[in-house]
C-alpha positions as CSV (number, residue, x, y, z in Angstrom):
1,X,-55.5,317.9,9.5
2,X,-58.7,318.3,11.4
3,X,-61.3,315.6,11.3
4,X,-63.9,317.6,9.3
5,X,-61.4,318.2,6.5
6,X,-60.3,314.6,6.6
7,X,-63.9,313.4,6.4
8,X,-64.5,315.7,3.3
9,X,-61.4,314.4,1.5
10,X,-62.2,310.8,2.3
11,X,-65.8,311.3,1.1
12,X,-64.7,312.6,-2.3
13,X,-62.1,309.9,-2.7
14,X,-64.6,307.3,-1.6
15,X,-67.2,308.4,-4.0
16,X,-64.7,308.3,-6.9
17,X,-63.4,304.9,-5.9
18,X,-66.9,303.6,-5.6
19,X,-67.7,305.0,-9.1
20,X,-65.1,302.7,-10.7
21,X,-67.2,300.1,-12.6
22,X,-65.2,296.9,-12.0
23,X,-67.6,294.9,-14.2
24,X,-66.5,297.0,-17.2
25,X,-62.9,297.2,-16.1
26,X,-62.6,293.4,-15.7
27,X,-64.5,292.7,-18.9
28,X,-62.3,295.0,-21.0
29,X,-59.1,293.7,-19.4
30,X,-60.1,290.1,-20.2
31,X,-61.3,291.0,-23.7
32,X,-64.9,290.1,-22.9
33,X,-68.1,291.8,-23.9
34,X,-69.0,295.1,-22.2
35,X,-71.7,294.1,-19.7
36,X,-73.7,297.2,-20.6
37,X,-74.4,295.7,-24.0
38,X,-75.3,292.1,-23.1
39,X,-77.5,290.2,-20.8
40,X,-79.3,292.4,-18.3
41,X,-77.0,295.3,-19.3
42,X,-76.1,295.8,-15.7
43,X,-72.5,296.4,-14.7
44,X,-72.8,294.3,-11.5
45,X,-71.1,291.0,-10.9
46,X,-74.1,288.7,-11.6
47,X,-74.6,290.0,-15.2
48,X,-70.8,289.6,-15.7
49,X,-71.0,286.1,-14.3
50,X,-73.9,285.3,-16.6
51,X,-72.4,286.6,-19.8
52,X,-68.6,286.2,-19.2
53,X,-68.1,283.3,-16.8
54,X,-67.0,282.6,-13.3
55,X,-63.6,284.2,-13.4
56,X,-64.8,287.5,-14.6
57,X,-67.8,287.4,-12.3
58,X,-65.7,286.6,-9.2
59,X,-63.1,289.4,-10.1
60,X,-66.0,291.9,-10.5
61,X,-67.5,290.8,-7.1
62,X,-64.1,291.2,-5.4
63,X,-63.6,294.6,-6.9
64,X,-67.0,295.9,-6.1
65,X,-67.0,294.4,-2.5
66,X,-63.4,295.4,-2.0
67,X,-63.9,299.1,-2.7
68,X,-66.7,299.2,-0.2
69,X,-64.8,297.3,2.4
70,X,-61.8,299.5,2.0
71,X,-63.8,302.7,2.7
72,X,-65.7,301.2,5.6
73,X,-62.5,299.9,7.2
74,X,-60.5,303.1,6.7
75,X,-63.3,305.2,8.0
76,X,-63.4,303.1,11.2
77,X,-59.6,303.3,11.6
78,X,-59.0,307.0,10.8
79,X,-62.2,308.8,12.1
80,X,-63.6,309.0,15.6
81,X,-66.9,310.9,15.0
82,X,-69.6,308.3,14.2
83,X,-71.5,310.6,11.8
84,X,-68.3,311.2,9.8
85,X,-67.6,307.5,9.7
86,X,-71.0,306.8,8.2
87,X,-70.8,309.7,5.7
88,X,-67.5,308.3,4.4
89,X,-68.9,304.7,4.3
90,X,-71.9,305.9,2.3
91,X,-69.8,307.6,-0.3
92,X,-68.6,304.5,-2.3
93,X,-72.2,303.2,-2.4
94,X,-73.4,306.4,-4.0
95,X,-70.4,306.3,-6.3
96,X,-71.4,302.8,-7.5
97,X,-75.0,303.7,-7.9
98,X,-74.4,307.0,-9.6
99,X,-71.0,306.8,-11.3
100,X,-69.8,310.0,-13.1
101,X,-67.8,307.6,-15.4
102,X,-71.1,306.1,-16.6
103,X,-73.2,309.3,-16.9
104,X,-74.3,309.0,-13.3
105,X,-75.7,305.6,-13.8
106,X,-74.4,302.4,-12.3
107,X,-75.0,299.1,-10.7
108,X,-77.5,298.2,-8.0
109,X,-75.1,298.5,-5.1
110,X,-75.4,295.1,-3.5
111,X,-71.8,294.0,-3.5
112,X,-70.4,297.4,-2.7
113,X,-72.8,298.0,0.2
114,X,-72.1,294.5,1.5
115,X,-68.4,295.3,1.5
116,X,-69.0,298.6,3.3
117,X,-70.9,296.8,6.0
118,X,-68.1,294.2,6.4
119,X,-65.7,297.1,6.9
120,X,-67.8,298.8,9.5
121,X,-68.9,295.7,11.4
122,X,-67.4,292.4,10.3
123,X,-69.9,290.4,12.4
124,X,-73.0,292.1,10.9
125,X,-71.4,291.9,7.4
126,X,-70.8,288.2,7.7
127,X,-74.4,287.7,8.8
128,X,-75.6,289.7,5.9
129,X,-73.5,287.6,3.5
130,X,-75.1,284.4,5.0
131,X,-78.6,285.8,4.6
132,X,-77.8,286.8,1.0
133,X,-76.2,283.5,0.0
134,X,-78.8,281.5,1.9
135,X,-81.7,283.2,0.3
136,X,-80.2,282.7,-3.2
137,X,-79.5,279.1,-2.5
138,X,-83.0,278.4,-1.3
139,X,-85.0,280.4,-3.8
140,X,-82.5,280.8,-6.6
141,X,-83.3,284.5,-7.1
142,X,-80.3,286.8,-7.2
143,X,-82.5,289.8,-6.6
144,X,-84.4,288.0,-3.9
145,X,-81.2,287.3,-2.0
146,X,-80.2,291.0,-2.1
147,X,-83.7,292.1,-1.0
148,X,-83.7,289.6,1.9
149,X,-80.3,290.7,3.1
150,X,-80.9,294.4,3.0
151,X,-84.4,294.1,4.2
152,X,-82.9,292.5,7.4
153,X,-80.1,295.0,7.7
154,X,-81.9,297.7,9.7
155,X,-83.3,295.1,12.1
156,X,-79.9,293.4,12.6
157,X,-78.4,296.9,13.1
158,X,-80.8,298.0,15.8
159,X,-80.5,294.6,17.6
160,X,-76.8,294.2,17.5
161,X,-75.4,297.8,17.4
162,X,-75.6,300.5,19.9
163,X,-74.7,303.2,17.4
164,X,-77.7,305.2,16.3
165,X,-75.7,306.5,13.3
166,X,-75.2,302.9,12.1
167,X,-78.9,302.3,12.2
168,X,-79.6,305.4,10.2
169,X,-76.9,304.4,7.7
170,X,-78.4,300.9,7.4
171,X,-81.9,302.3,6.8
172,X,-80.7,304.6,4.1
173,X,-78.6,302.0,2.3
174,X,-81.4,299.4,2.5
175,X,-83.9,301.9,1.1
176,X,-81.6,302.7,-1.8
177,X,-81.0,299.0,-2.6
178,X,-84.8,298.3,-2.6
179,X,-85.5,301.3,-4.8
180,X,-82.8,300.1,-7.3
181,X,-84.5,296.7,-7.3
182,X,-88.0,298.1,-7.9
183,X,-88.3,296.3,-11.3
184,X,-87.1,293.1,-9.8
185,X,-89.7,293.4,-7.0
186,X,-92.5,293.7,-9.6
187,X,-91.2,290.7,-11.4
188,X,-91.0,288.7,-8.2
189,X,-94.5,289.7,-7.3
190,X,-95.8,288.6,-10.8
191,X,-93.7,285.4,-10.7
192,X,-91.8,286.4,-13.8
193,X,-88.3,287.0,-12.3
194,X,-85.6,284.8,-13.8
195,X,-84.1,282.2,-11.5
196,X,-80.3,281.6,-11.3
197,X,-79.3,278.6,-13.4
198,X,-81.6,279.2,-16.3
199,X,-79.8,279.2,-19.6
200,X,-81.4,282.3,-21.0
201,X,-81.9,284.3,-17.9
202,X,-80.9,287.8,-17.5
203,X,-79.4,288.2,-14.0
204,X,-79.4,291.6,-12.4
205,X,-77.2,292.5,-9.3
């Protein structure tokens, strides 16, 4: 099989895998509320964590990150053309954001994108995780941690990677993450964004 065809097949499969809403799958499997109907109504792990507890939240996080990591890692192992690798790596993120199983709606892509970066470049992925977790620990804003991490990603990519394709990929991913968080940005600016730990907050991934 030539690499162009392999890339096309992996892209389609990656999109479909990325489209699996693990927040809903985990919640239904555990007999918990559908995250689309409670809390922030987001299918991401932080809303599941908020409304259904740590176990469901962690399983959702592992599922969403895992599908991203798998495609990033497999692309690095099976493909040699950098542009093809990035196309395949981008597919699960698009699938998560625009899932055909949810009427082309989805989560905000943070965990899936983080998993992809870990699969493509473990060192950069770990650094992004540290920025994400560190920002949340300091400011207690879930959205703020995501924005901080992906705001830094293009800078980290251009400093630490020699691949131009990876920089373009990081720029596109970060732009999408920020666009999906536009409402959170407005609330952060106005000082009305809910902090993690509040009893009545509505967390959004």
